C-alpha positions in Angstrom: 24.5 -11.7 0.8 25.7 -10.1 -2.2 24.3 -12.2 -5.4 23.4 -11.3 -8.7 21.0 -13.1 -11.6 20.8 -12.4 -15.0 17.3 -10.5 -16.1 17.1 -11.9 -19.3 18.8 -13.7 -22.1 21.5 -13.0 -24.2 19.9 -12.3 -27.5 16.2 -11.2 -27.7 13.5 -13.9 -27.0 16.4 -16.2 -25.6 16.1 -18.2 -22.1 17.5 -16.6 -19.3 20.7 -18.3 -18.0 20.0 -19.7 -14.6 23.6 -17.9 -13.6 24.1 -16.8 -10.0 26.7 -14.4 -9.3 27.5 -14.1 -5.7 31.0 -12.2 -3.9 32.7 -12.2 -1.0 35.8 -9.7 0.0 36.4 -9.0 -4.0 36.2 -13.0 -4.6 33.7 -13.3 -7.5 31.9 -16.9 -7.4 29.8 -18.0 -10.5 27.5 -21.0 -10.4 25.7 -22.6 -13.0 22.4 -23.8 -11.3 21.8 -26.1 -14.3 24.9 -28.1 -14.0 25.7 -27.7 -10.5 29.4 -26.2 -11.2 30.7 -23.0 -9.9 33.9 -21.4 -9.6 35.5 -18.6 -7.7 38.1 -16.3 -9.3 39.2 -12.6 -8.2 38.8 -10.4 -11.2 40.5 -7.1 -11.6 37.4 -5.4 -13.4 33.6 -6.5 -14.5 33.1 -5.6 -18.2 29.1 -5.0 -19.5 28.9 -5.1 -22.9 26.3 -5.3 -25.6 26.9 -5.3 -29.4 25.3 -6.0 -33.0 26.5 -9.2 -34.6 26.9 -8.9 -38.4 23.5 -9.5 -39.9 23.2 -11.0 -43.4 21.4 -9.7 -46.2 18.1 -8.4 -45.3 18.3 -9.4 -41.9 18.0 -7.2 -38.9 21.8 -7.5 -36.8 21.3 -9.7 -33.8 22.0 -8.0 -30.5 24.2 -9.9 -28.2 24.1 -8.9 -24.4 26.8 -10.6 -21.6 29.4 -9.8 -18.9 32.9 -10.6 -18.8 35.2 -11.2 -15.5 38.9 -9.8 -16.6 42.2 -10.1 -15.1 44.7 -7.4 -14.6 45.6 -7.1 -18.2 42.0 -7.1 -19.4 42.1 -10.8 -20.7 38.9 -12.8 -20.1 39.0 -14.8 -17.3 34.9 -16.1 -17.8 32.3 -15.0 -20.1 28.9 -14.9 -18.8 26.4 -14.5 -21.4 22.6 -13.1 -20.9 21.2 -9.7 -20.3 21.8 -8.1 -16.9 20.0 -5.1 -15.6 23.0 -2.2 -15.5 21.1 -0.2 -12.0 21.4 -3.9 -10.5 24.6 -4.7 -11.6 26.8 -1.6 -10.5 25.5 -1.9 -7.0 26.6 -5.5 -7.2 30.1 -4.4 -8.5 30.2 -1.4 -5.9 29.1 -4.1 -2.9 31.9 -6.5 -4.3 34.4 -3.6 -4.5 35.1 -4.8 -8.1 35.3 -1.7 -10.8 32.5 -2.3 -13.2 33.2 -1.0 -17.0 30.3 0.2 -18.7 30.9 -1.1 -22.6 27.7 -1.1 -24.1 27.8 1.8 -26.0 31.7 0.9 -27.4 32.1 0.3 -30.7 31.2 -3.5 -31.7 34.3 -4.2 -33.2 36.5 -3.0 -30.0 34.0 -5.2 -27.6 34.7 -8.4 -30.1 38.4 -7.9 -29.7 38.2 -7.7 -25.8 35.9 -11.0 -25.6 38.6 -12.6 -28.3 41.5 -12.1 -26.0 41.2 -14.9 -23.5 43.0 -15.5 -20.3 44.6 -19.1 -20.1 41.6 -21.5 -17.9 39.0 -18.8 -19.7 35.7 -20.3 -19.5 32.3 -19.3 -20.5 29.1 -20.3 -18.6 25.8 -20.1 -20.0 23.4 -21.3 -17.6 21.2 -23.2 -20.0 20.2 -26.9 -20.2 21.6 -29.2 -22.8 19.7 -30.5 -25.3 17.6 -33.3 -23.7 16.7 -36.3 -25.4 20.4 -36.1 -27.3 20.6 -39.9 -28.1 17.3 -40.5 -29.9 16.2 -36.6 -31.2 18.6 -37.8 -34.6 16.3 -40.6 -35.7 12.9 -38.7 -34.3 14.3 -35.9 -36.5 14.7 -38.2 -39.4 11.6 -39.7 -39.3 9.5 -36.7 -38.9 11.2 -35.1 -41.9 10.2 -38.1 -44.1 6.8 -37.2 -42.6 6.7 -33.8 -43.3 8.2 -34.0 -46.4 5.5 -36.7 -47.6 2.7 -34.9 -46.5 4.1 -31.7 -48.3 4.5 -33.6 -51.6 0.9 -35.0 -51.0 -0.4 -31.6 -50.6 1.4 -30.2 -53.6 0.1 -33.4 -55.7 -3.7 -32.3 -54.9 -2.7 -28.3 -55.7 -3.9 -27.6 -51.6 -0.6 -24.7 -51.4 -2.4 -22.9 -48.8 -2.4 -26.1 -46.7 1.2 -26.5 -47.3 1.9 -23.0 -46.1 -0.2 -23.9 -43.3 1.6 -27.0 -41.8 4.9 -25.4 -42.6 3.8 -22.4 -40.2 2.5 -24.8 -37.5 6.0 -26.4 -37.5 7.9 -23.3 -37.1 5.3 -22.1 -34.3 6.1 -25.7 -32.6 9.8 -25.3 -33.2 9.8 -21.6 -31.5 7.4 -22.7 -28.6 9.8 -26.2 -28.0 13.0 -24.5 -28.2 14.1 -27.6 -30.7 15.9 -26.5 -33.9 16.7 -29.7 -34.6 12.8 -30.0 -35.2 12.6 -27.9 -38.0 13.6 -30.6 -40.1 10.2 -32.1 -40.3 9.3 -29.0 -42.2 12.2 -28.1 -43.9 13.0 -31.8 -45.6 15.5 -30.2 -48.5 17.7 -29.6 -44.8 17.2 -33.1 -44.1 18.8 -33.9 -47.3 21.3 -31.2 -48.1 23.0 -30.2 -44.9 25.2 -33.6 -44.7 26.2 -33.8 -48.4 27.0 -29.7 -47.9 28.9 -30.5 -45.2 30.9 -33.2 -47.1 31.5 -30.7 -49.9 33.0 -28.3 -47.2 35.5 -31.0 -46.1 36.2 -31.6 -49.3 37.0 -28.2 -50.1 39.2 -27.7 -46.8 41.3 -30.9 -48.0 41.8 -29.1 -51.4 42.6 -25.7 -49.4 40.1 -23.4 -51.3 38.8 -22.7 -47.5 39.9 -23.1 -43.7 37.4 -23.6 -40.6 34.9 -25.8 -39.2 31.5 -26.5 -41.1 29.2 -23.7 -39.9 32.2 -21.5 -39.4 34.2 -19.1 -38.1 36.3 -20.1 -41.5 38.1 -18.3 -44.2 37.3 -18.3 -47.8 37.9 -16.3 -50.6 35.4 -13.8 -51.6 36.9 -12.9 -55.0 40.1 -12.9 -56.6 41.2 -9.8 -54.1 39.5 -10.4 -50.7 39.4 -12.8 -47.9 36.5 -13.4 -46.5 35.5 -14.4 -42.7 32.0 -16.2 -42.0 30.1 -17.6 -39.3 27.4 -19.5 -39.5 25.1 -17.7 -42.2 27.1 -14.3 -41.5 29.7 -13.0 -43.5 31.9 -11.5 -40.6 34.1 -9.4 -42.5 35.7 -8.9 -46.0 39.6 -8.2 -46.1 41.5 -6.7 -48.8 44.7 -8.6 -49.8 47.6 -7.2 -50.7 50.8 -5.6 -49.2 49.7 -2.2 -48.3 48.6 -1.3 -44.8 45.6 -2.8 -43.5 45.3 -5.5 -46.3 45.4 -8.9 -45.6 49.0 -10.7 -46.3 49.7 -13.4 -43.5 48.3 -15.6 -41.3 49.6 -16.3 -37.7 48.7 -19.9 -35.9 49.6 -18.6 -32.6 49.8 -20.9 -29.2 49.8 -19.3 -25.7 49.8 -21.8 -22.7 45.9 -23.8 -23.4 44.7 -21.0 -25.5 45.3 -21.1 -29.5 43.9 -19.0 -32.5 44.4 -17.4 -36.0 45.4 -13.9 -36.5 45.3 -12.2 -39.7 47.9 -9.6 -40.5 49.0 -6.9 -42.8 53.1 -7.1 -44.5 53.9 -4.9 -41.2 52.3 -7.1 -38.7 51.8 -4.4 -36.2 48.4 -5.0 -35.5 46.0 -8.2 -36.3 43.4 -7.4 -38.4 41.1 -9.9 -37.6 41.2 -12.4 -34.1 39.6 -16.1 -34.4 40.1 -18.1 -31.0 39.9 -21.7 -31.1 41.6 -24.7 -32.7 42.7 -24.4 -36.1 44.5 -27.6 -37.8 47.9 -26.7 -38.5 48.0 -28.8 -42.1 45.0 -27.4 -43.3 45.8 -23.6 -42.3 48.8 -24.6 -44.3 47.4 -25.8 -47.6 45.1 -22.8 -47.7 47.6 -20.1 -47.4 49.6 -22.0 -50.1 46.9 -22.0 -52.2 46.0 -18.0 -52.0 49.5 -16.8 -51.5 49.3 -15.3 -48.0 52.4 -16.1 -45.7 52.1 -18.3 -42.5 53.5 -18.3 -39.4 53.1 -20.7 -36.7 54.6 -19.7 -33.5 54.0 -20.5 -29.4 53.9 -16.9 -28.1 54.7 -15.3 -24.7 52.3 -13.8 -22.6 53.6 -10.0 -23.9 53.5 -10.8 -27.3 50.0 -12.8 -27.0 48.6 -9.2 -25.2 50.4 -7.2 -28.5 48.4 -9.3 -30.9 45.2 -9.8 -29.3 44.3 -6.8 -27.1 44.4 -4.4 -30.2 43.1 -6.3 -32.8 41.1 -4.1 -35.1 38.4 -7.1 -35.1 37.8 -10.3 -33.7 35.1 -12.8 -33.4 34.8 -14.3 -30.4 
């Protein structure tokens, strides 16, 4: 049987996905061992990718690995985050009689544009377990946060700063070992207090039209009077100069194509997208943002030909 598994996680030190690829007469079957779900498809090609995510100031870039199955037009049918051994993948593709494109050394913006151009019904198969203890992890995290905060206050009152740092270090080690990032609230009490407040502030800013997009990103805001900024988590993905000249952000296009939707940032001439962000964007929020910042806005249901022209050749994207 022609079968292949990823050899490591999508990013450094992340868990290896429990994903299995099998092939039979050019039919690719993707199985998620964690959930037991599987899907079969006949891709036109496989796309082996690797790119660096834009880092925040002072941080090293995060390298993201994965494999995508593409349709004849190059749209993504299924995205498989994870690191795949190149030699084994090439042999698997040869036996499956499916063309393989090694894009690991392609420009990062080109790779992101390809991954953001999705086919109707596309899927991302992570092959990782869902967070466990979902029902009670929040109250436990809150309790640990309060306890951690009280302990730190007590140590500080005694002048035991070294012990404070020791508790913080131990907490971070536990977080890394358990891969339960929510436990960080036990050792960063400020996060417990400020995150809900920041989320509320973000929602208010969305209602006023100063920003658009979900808390945590991707969302749009104005970096200055002349630059449109795209933020994802703690990362500034892009800064686009506003204006009427070619290559400057002038308008927004909110599109829908079958079951897909997304936002495109265009220049005045609209011949090529400056940035593509697939996903759900509430039209009212986008309209408020566009009006506040004097951006033209169009809302359209597009044909396949229009969708291909707009997304396949975007300068940049946030998949």
